[in-house]
C-alpha positions, 0 to 999 in steps of 0.5 A: 500500500502506498503511504500517503503524503501526510504520513510521509511527513511524519517519516520526514520528522524522524529521518534527520532528527538528532543528526541535524547540524546546528546553525552556522555563523553568528548573525541573526537569521532574520538579518537587519530590517531593510538590509542591503544585499548581499544577504547571508542566511545561516541555516542547519546545512550551511549558509546561503549568500543571496547577492541581489533581490531574488527574481526567480524563487523555487520552493521545495516544501509546503511551508516554503510555498506558504511563507514565500507567497505571503511575502510576495516572492516571485515563485517560478517553481514549487513542489506539488501537493499530490492530494490536490488535482492542481498540485496546490497547497492549503494555506498558500495565499495568494495562490501560486500561478497556474502551472508552477507546482510541478516538482515532485514533493519527495524525490528531487529532480535536480535537472527540473530545478535547474531548468527553472533558472532559480536565483533562490531555492527555499527548502526549509520544510522540504522532505528528507530527499531534498535535505539529502540533496542539499549540496547539489541544490546549493550549486544551482542557486543560493539555498536556504534549508531548515534551521535546526532540525528537519520539519521541527523548526518553529514557523516563526524562525522559518518566516524570518529566514525566508524574509531575510533571503528575500530582502523582506525582513520587515514584511516577515515581522509584520506577518508574524505579528498578524499571526500572533494577533489572530491566534490570541483572538482565536484562543480567547474565542475558544474559552477554557483550555482543553486536552487534544490528540492529533495524529494519523491513521494509515495502513492499519497504524495509528501515529500520534504527534507528541513531540513537546518542542515540535511545531504542531504541539507548540501551535496547539498550546498557543490556542489552549490545547495540550496533549493528555499526560498519558498520551504525552508519556507514550514511548516515542516511535521515532523523534517523539512521534508515538505509534499507538497500538490498537490495545491502547486506543482507549487512551484517546478517551482522555482527550476533549477533542481527537483529530485523526488524519485518514488518507481515504474514506475506507481507512476512516471507517476502519479506524472508527470501527476499531473496538476501543474506538467504536465502543468508547465515548469519542464517536458518541460524544462527537469528540472524534474528527477525521481529517483529510490529508490536506488538513493533516499536512496543514496541522503538521507544519504550522507557520504564520502564513498558514495561520488563517487556514489553520483557524478556518480548519479548526474553528468548526471542529473545536466549537463542536467538541 
């Protein structure tokens, strides 16, 4: 069975975790507001020296597409969303031009990237294959990779890095400020703090996102949702992502809201008919919500650019739970 992209994102969380080099250099990754070019952006795989304002930007991760678009970057190439007919990603606003999202999200095609003639490559949220190909990508154009660890960086940090590379540090700070204000309003609307579980069910396995310092858990904490202690205490499968055996599915009952991504309707039915789910209170009390691959991917790697889409996705689910 082909594992869906959203679960491959989970795999991406572990592929280079624990072995990512620290940020090199001593400068602030955001750089001074309005800094003149050339701009140097240190990252976890080296540094990118951008000689002039980029005119042809290629984005190799969903978060890169979201942030670059929000900052008005001239994107000429992007990885495609395999779950969307037009290849677009949720949370990209304004949408990228038609025909731009053509690159494979998992397997790097360096010839295709080079053919786009980029003067900046953004891969702060790219999949492991791109991280492994960084040395070759960096020979094509200045390339900005993840900051500390693959797919585990704070979205605010990535926004500042991308803003610096584009020469739009002020715009990046403004985007972060708008996101902070929107999240504060949303938390106030939601009322008292609650417990939640977010994960994926695919190929007969339940995965839960539990890393306390990961972007997803940090995002939920900002809107007043925390992982139940019994779930947070589960031994990590890899990189603080837990696999939940069927015999432990009852642990989900401790959450006020459970968000489980499923790649197909059939797998959604399969999950809800697991004995401890079907007989427990989650379905009966409306606390279990099945998510599409697109929504799951959005929640796995939140950032300031995707905040409006995140709130739009979560509001109806949290208001009814």
